[in-house]
N, C-alpha and C positions, 0 to 999 in steps of 0.2 A: 196360705198367705191371705191376709185380710184384703178387703176391697180397697182400703186406702193405700196399703203397701203396693198392691197391683197397679193402681192408678199412678202412684209416684214412679214406679218402675217403668211404666209405659211412657210417661212424660219425659223421664230421664233418657230412655233409649231413643225416643223420637228426637230429642234435642241433640244427642250425640250423632244420630244418623243424619240429621239436617246439617250439622256442622261438618261432618265428613263429606256431605254432598257439595258443600261450598269449596272445601279444600282439595278434594280429589281431582277435579278437572285441571287445577293449576299444577298439581304434582304429576299427573299423567301426561301433561303436555311437555314435560321435560324429558320424556323417554322417546327414543326413536333412532333412526339411522343418523340424522344430523345431531351433532354434539351441542345440545342446548342445556345450560344449567338451570337449576331451580330458581336461582336468583335472577337470571335473565327473564324467565317466564313471569316472575312476580313483577319485575320492572315493566315488562310489556303490558301486563294486565293493569297495573296501576296507572301507567301513562295513558292507556286507552280509556279507562274509567274517568280519570280526572282531566283528560285533554292535554296532557303534558307530553311533549316529544323530546326526551333528553338526548337522544342520539339520532336526530333527524339527518345529520350530514354523514352518518356512518353507513356505508353500503352494506357491511356485514349485518348491522342491526336491521336494516330494511329487509334483507333476505330472511333473517331470523323472524321478524315480525310476520312476514308472508307465510313462512312455514307454520308458525304457531296458529295464526288466525284463519288461514285459508285451507290448510291441510289437516292439522292435528285437532283443532277445536271442533270443527264439524263432525269429525270422526268420533271424538269423545262424546259429544252430545248424542249422536245417533246410537252409540253403544249404550249410553245411559237410558235412552228412550226404549231401545229394544229390550234391555234387561228388565226394565220396569214393566213393560207391556207383557212380556212372556211370563214373568213371575206373577203378575196380576191374573193373567189368563189361567195359569196353572192352579192358583189358589181358588178361583171361582169354579173351575172344573172339578177339583177335588171336593168342593163343598156341595155343589148341586147334584153331582152324581154319587156322593158319599163313597167315593173311591180314592183312597190315599195314594194310589199309583197313577192317577190321571195326570196327563200332561199333554200340551198341544202336539208334541212330537210323538209320544206313545199312543195318543188318541187317534192319530192319523190325520189330524187337521193340518199339520205342517206339510206333510207329503202331498195332501190334496191341494193345498195352496201352491206348493212348488209346481205341481203338474199344471195347474191353471196358468201360472206365470210362464212356464216353459212353453206351453202351447201357444200363448199369445206371441211370445218372442220368436219361436221357431216358424210360425206361419206368417206373421205380419211385421216382423222386424225388418231392418234395413238390409239384412242378408237372408231373409226368410224365404219359405217355399213359395209364397204368393209372388214376391218380386222375381224369384227365379223362374216361375211359370210364365209371368208376363214377359220376361226377357227372351224366353225361348219360343213363345207362341207366334210372334211376328204379325199379329192381327193389328188392325187400325185402332181398335179399342185399347189394346195393350200398350201400343205406342203412345196413345193419348194419356193413359194413366201414368206411364213412366215419365212423360214430359211434364205432367202436372206437378211432379215433385212430392207426391203424397208418400212415396216409399223411399225417399232419400234419407240419409243418416240424420240430418238436422231435423227433418219433419218427424222422424220416428221418435227422437228424444224429446221433441216438443209435446207429444201427446202420450208418451209412455208413462208419464207420471200418474196418469189416470187409468190407462188401459191395463197396465200390469197389476195394480191393486184390484181392479174389477175382475180380471181373469183369475187372480189368486183367490179372491173372495168367493167366486162361483165354485171353484174347485174345493175350497174349504167347506162351504155349505153342503156340497154334494157328499163330501167325506163324512160330515157329521150325520147327515140323514142316513147314510149307509151303515154307520156304526149303530145308530139307534134302531134301525130296522133289523139288524143282525142280533143285537143283544136283547132287546125287549125290556121295557121298564117294569113290567108287572111280574117278573120272575124272581124267584128266591136267589138264584145264582147271578143276579144282575152285575155285581161288582166284577166277578171273574170273567163273565161272558163279555162285558163291555171292554175290559182290557184286552182279551184275546181278539175281539172284533176290531179294536183299534190297531193292534199289531198286524192283523191280516190285511186291513185296509191300507195301512202304511206300505206293506210289501207290494200290494196290488198297484197303488199309484206310483211307487218307485219303478215297477216294471213298465208301466205305461209311459213314464217319463223317459226311461231308457229307450223305449220303442220310438218315441218322437225324435229323440236325439239321433237315433240310428238313421232315420230318413232325412235328417236335416243336413244342411250344407256344413262343411268343416268350419267356416267362419261363425255360423250361428251356434254350432255345438261348442266351440271354444268360448263364446261369450256366455252361453247358458251354464257353463261350469261354475260361474259365480254363484248361482242359486243353489247348486247341489252341495257346495262346501261351506258356505256362509262366510261373509267377510264384510268389513266396514271400509274397504279401500276406496269405494266409489262414493263415499259420503261427500255431500256438498250442502251449502246453506239452503239452496232451493229445494233440495231433496228432504230437508228436515220438516218442512211445513206439514205435509199430510200425516206422517207418523206422529208428530207432536200433537196435532189437533185430535187425532183418533185416540191416542193413549190418554191424553188429559180428559177428553170428553168421557171416555170409558170409566176412568177413575171416579168422576162425578156421578155417573149413572150407577155404578156399583155402590158408592157411598149412599146414594138416595134409596137403594133397595137392599141395603145391608141387613136390616132386620128380617126381611122376608127370605133372603138368601140363607142366613144363619138358621132360620126356622126349618128349612128343608133338611139341614144336617141332623136334626133331632128325629127325622122320620116323616114320611109323607102324611101319615095319619095325624101326627101332632101339628104339622104345618096346616093341614086342612082345618083342623079344629081352631086354629088361630086366624082363619079367614084368608089363607094364602092359596091362590090358584096355582098349584104345584106344576101341573103340566105346562101351562102357558109360561110361567116364570122360568122354568127349566129350559124351555125351548128358546126363550128370549136371551137368556144368559149364554147358552151354547152358541147362538148366532153372534152375540157380542164378542165372545172369545174367538169365533171364526174371523170376524172382522179385524180384530187386533192382530191375530196371527197372519192373516192374508196381507195386511199392509206392511208388517215387518218382514215377511218373506219376500215381498216385492222390493223392499228397500235393501235388505242385507242378506237374503238367502235363508236356508233352513238351519236353524240353530236349536239343538235339542237339549233336553233335560234341565234347562233353566227353570221351567215351570214346575218341575218335580223337586229340585233341591231347595230352592229359596223358600217356598211356603213351609216345607218341613222344618227347615232351620229356624224360621221365625216362630213357628209353633212350639219348638223346644224352649224358646225363651218365654212364651206366653201360652202355657197349656190351657186349652179350652177357649181361646180367644181368636179373633180374626182381625188383626191390625192391618187394614188395607194399605194405609199410607206407608207404614214401616216396611211391609212386604215389597211395595213398589220401589222404595228408595234403596233397600238392600239389594234387590235385583239389579237396579241400575248401577250401583257401586260395584257389584260382583262382575258385571259384564265389562265395565271400564277396565278393570285390572286383568280380566281374561284377555282383552284386546291388547293391553300393554304386554302381557306375556307372549301373545302371538307375534307381536312385532319385534320382541327382544330376545326370544328364546334361541333363535338361530341367527348366525351372523350373515348379513347381506341377503337375507330372504325372510319371507313372512309366512307363518303357518296359518291355515284357515281356522277361524274361530270355532267352527262347528266340530273340528277334530278334537280340540282341547275340551270343549264342553261334553262331547260324547265320551271321551276317556274318563273324565271325572264323574260324569253322571252315571255311567254304567256301574262303577264301583258303588256309588251312592244307591243306585237302584237295587243292587244285590244286598246292601245293608238294610234297606227298608223291607225287602222280602224276608230276610232272616228275622228281623225284628217282629214282623207280622206273624211269622210262624211261632 
């Protein structure tokens, strides 16, 4: 295919993907437990955009508007941000490690981030071990700390928006450093060793997470279950700020270093000859992927295989290219419809998103392994 034809195909697919990005949130908002039609959602969106309230006196319309804008829309946007971030992280990991099987979940980053978030929640949450110890100690210092309100439910949620991502980021960084130390970048078997190291690290952090949950209170263990399965049920407008800022900033950073990142895919020697500091750039990109994964894990839990499936699917459409924007948009659209499937697959109950992505991703992983052989 000629360069002009490839450019036209890229622009056409980018236009189609952008158009679907605008239509999909409206269509997805019509799915759920409450019976809201697509026409009602369009009416609500148009009235909100143009400032017209056609059914202001209708109580049913007021309830419908609250369901759409306060419950479903934040959830849809968080799903889009999570899918875009995970797809972006997977694409960068596969490029800088030259490992087509790299993924935040398989690489151990997601499990490390989950362990960090669970550790923060189990120890310092409103039902955590620290509060339990203060309640049982009976000392004057413990009584003063409890009366201060630092460990109340409201105080916990007021600072958890920062403490959970920080704890998850520390766990993700530790996971990356452990995988790098186990695999070694100067070895001929780097690709296979890195994948095996990631799987082993993932199991290790999974065991540590289970150990922390074992010693946690039943209330804390029940709330931590959110991170282990992955869900967008706790999405809110306030909770969208940090994930949106991190993912959008990461897209800009990756676009700024796109030439250097793609140069690594041709080999370390080729990248060195082009003036790229391979070791430093690889470490920076791995830390950036850790930050993306940590923030998303703190917001919606561990969701696997998205970073594996979406980059491979996009590369099938553009062999030899790295369309960053299309990868992010396709990942976001994919996650929105996976969340719709999770909400609508079973009557009167909701499946965790991580179960569905793991079921689809495991089959895709076996397909990639067979294709590589």
